[in-house]
N, C-alpha and C positions, 0 to 999 in steps of 0.2 A: 220282478219284471217291471221295466220302466213304463210309466204312463205317458201317453202322448197328449200334448196340449197345443192348441192353436190360439194365437193372440192376434186379432185384427186390430191394427193401430199400435203395434208394438214399438214403433220408433218414436212415439211421443213421450211426453214427460211421465205420465202415469205408466204407460207401457214399458218404458225403460226400467223404472223402479220395480215393477212387477216381475219382469223377466230377470232382472238382477237377483231378486230374492228366490225365484223359482229355480234358477240355474244352479243354485247351491244344493238343491234337492234332486231326487232321482227321477227327473223328467226329461223327455225329449220335447224340445220346444221349437215350434215353427212360428215366426213372426211374419205377418203379411201387412204390408203398407204400400201406399203409393210412392213414397220416397224412401231412399236408402237411409240407414241410420247414420247420424253424425258420428265422428270418431269418438267423441266423449259419451256416446250412447250405445256403442256397439259392445255386445257381451260375447265372450268366447264360447264356442261350442253350441251356439244358437244358429239355426238356419234362418236366413232372411230372404223372403220372396217379395220382390218389388213389382206390384201390379195395381192398377186401379180397379178394385173389385166392383165398383158401381157400374163400370163399363163392360164387365165380364158377364156375358149372357148365361153361361153355364158354370156353376161353381162346383159341380161334381168332380172335376179333374183335380181340384185341390184336396178332396177327401178320398184319394185312392186307398190310403191306409186308414185304419181305425183310429179315431181320436176320442179321448175320454172326456176332456173338458174343452169348451170353446168360449173364449173371452171376446167380447166385442167392445173395443175402445176406439173404434174408427170414428173419425169426425172431420168435418170441414171447418177450418178455422174462421174464415170470413163468413159470418152469419148473415151479412147483408145480401148475399147471393142466394135468393130464395129457392130456386130450383135445385142448385147444388146442395143446399142445406137439406131440403126434403129428400133428395136422392140418397144422400149419405146417412142421414140420421133416422130415416124411416123406411123408405122403399128398399134399401139394402137389407135392413133387418128382416123384412117380410121375405125377401128372396133367400136369405141365409137360413131362416127357420124352415122354409119349404124344402130346402136342400137337405137339412139335417134330419128330417122326419124318418128316414129309413137308415140312418147311420148309427143308431143305438149308442148315442153319447150319454154320459152320466149326467152332465149338467151344462146348460148354456147360461153364461153370465153376461148380463147386459149392464154396462155402466150408464146409468141414467143421469138425471140432473135435478138439483134442488129447484131449478126453474120450472119443473113440471108442476109445482104448486101454484104457479102463476101469481096472482095478486091476493091469494088467500092469506088470512091472518096467521102469524106465527104464534106459538110453535107449530110446525107442520107435522101432522100425523099421517102415517102411511095409508090409513083407511079413509082419508078425506075424499069425499066424492068430488070429482073434477069434471068439468064440462069443456068441450072444445071451444065454446064461445068465450071462455075466460082468458084466452091467450092473446098477447099483444105482439109476440115475436114468432117467426117461423121456426127458430131453433127450439124454443120451449115446446111449441106445438108438435114438432116432429119427434122430439123425445117422448112426449106424452103419448103420441099415436103408436110409437113402438111398444111402450109398456101396455097400452090398451090391447094391441094385437097379441102380445104374449099371454095376457091374462084371459083373453077370449078364445084361446085355442080350443078346438073340438076335443072332447074327452078320449075319443078312440085313437087319436094320433098325437096326443099331448107330449111335448118335450119338457122335461124338468128344467125349470128356469130359476134364475135369481136376478132380480133387478136391484142394484145398489145405487142409492141416490146420495152422492157425496155433496157436501157443502164446499167451502172454499179450501181446496188443497194447495199447499205451498211447500217449498223445500228446495234443496240444491238441484241445479240443472234444469230449472223451469225457464221457459221462454220469457222474454222481457215484455211480452204483450199482456202479462198479468200484473196485478197491482203491486204485490210484494216485491218481485224481482225488479220491476220498473223503478220503484222508490229506492230500493237498495242500491241499484246501479247509479242512480242520480246522486245519492248521498255519498257513496264512495268517491265519486268524482267531484263532490262538492259543487254540484250544478244547481241552478234554479230549475224548478219544474212546476207546471200547472196541475192543479187537482180540483176536484169538486169541493163542496163545503166539508165533505168528510163526515157528515152527520148520519150517513147510512149505517145501520147496525147489521153486522155480518158475523158468521161463524167460521172460524179458521181451524184447519186440521193439518198437522204436519204429515208429510208424505209417508214416513215410516209407520206412523200410527194407522194411516189409511190402509196401507198394504197389509199390516198385521190383521186388521179387521176383515179385509176382503178375503184373505187366505183362510181365516178361521171360518167364515161363512161358506166359502166355496167347498171346502173339503169336509164339512160336516154333512154326512149323508142324510140326516134328518131334516135339513133345511132345504126344502124344495118348494118351488112355486110361491115365492115370497117377494115382497117389495120391502126393502130395508133401508132406512136412513142411516147415514154414518157422518158423524161430526164430532166436535169437542163439546165439553160441558160448560163453556163460557163464551159469551158473545161480546163483541167489541164494536165501537164506532170505528169507521175507517180512519178518522182523524187520529184516534188514539194509537192505532197501529203505526201510522206514519210518524207520529211523535216518538214512539218507542224506537223505530228504526233510526231516526235522527239522533236520538240519545245514544244508542249503541254504536253508531258510526262516528259520533261526535262531529258531524257536519251534515250539510244538506239545507236547501233553501226552497221550501214549498210555498206556492202561491195559492192558498186556499180560496175556493170560490170562483176560480177563473174558468172552470169547466162546468157547464150546465148539466144537471141531471138528465138522463134519458127519460123520455115520456113514459116508457114502459117499465121504468125501474121501480122495484119494490123497495121502499125505504127501510123496512125491517124484515129480515129473513133469517130464521134459524130453526133448527129441527127439534122435534120431540124424539128423544132417544130411548124411550121406555122399551121399545120392541127389541132393539139390538142387545140391550142389557139382559133381557129375558132369554134370548136365543143363544148367546155365547158369553163366555167369561172374558170380556174385552173392555178395556178402557184406555184412553190415550195416556202415553208415557211422557209426552212432551208438552209442558206448559208453554205458553206463547213466547216468553222471553228466551227459553232454552232453544225452541225451534228457530226463532229469529237469529240467535247467535250462530247456530250451526249453518243456517242459510247464508248469513252475511259472510262468515269465514270462507265458505265455498266461493262466493263471487269475488272476494278479495284475492283469492288465489287464481281465479280463472277469467278475470276480465281481460 
């Protein structure tokens, strides 16, 4: 019997790759997003529903049939718009969970954010006590509030949940508003581009490795009501990543130090991965150079 899955935000970068993987298995998939999928992100035999769920007062009409797993990847890209950010990343989650309480789903999967750790010192552990006063951005606060809401559900109507906190995910078909595809596209075109000093230390994970881990965590029936970090086992300066891309592309002209760091930017951010190692037999298959080569080859063919 086919299992039914809903993915909110299925037309985005992570949503596309998740649907692409799940579509190869025995699932009925419904993707719900505000926008239609681009041609290069549309998967055969997947139903796409285009609505703005934050404006929909009653979500019950979406759940007319039984769904086994519900993924929430929905998000508003422009985090400078505070009300929209709060509505999409927090208030919508509250509304969705209240709708799901009588739907008997197996698990609700919330894609959280490494920014939920705010300015706390790395490596970040999932059991770190966080306070609302620590947050400098509406986006990170909204993500944290969603996690807080899930973990504080009443015991008598608790929904099994999984909060996955990814670090910097990259790979083919990502939008250019992220650092790796931005730099790759500039280097392929041999253009000049401004960057920060690049001294920030970050953790990068290739998209296929992320999807592998996410699926393993989701369909393990013993992993419920957990917050789990997911990332790679090596951290890099942004400047090092940029130089690797330049070397692999054999061109590109960065202007380091031209962009000032954001006031709320954490200079060092990477995860503690002890928990995911204990929960599942998973480790990244893609070292950074291999992941960058695959990503660069994609953009060379699709620019």
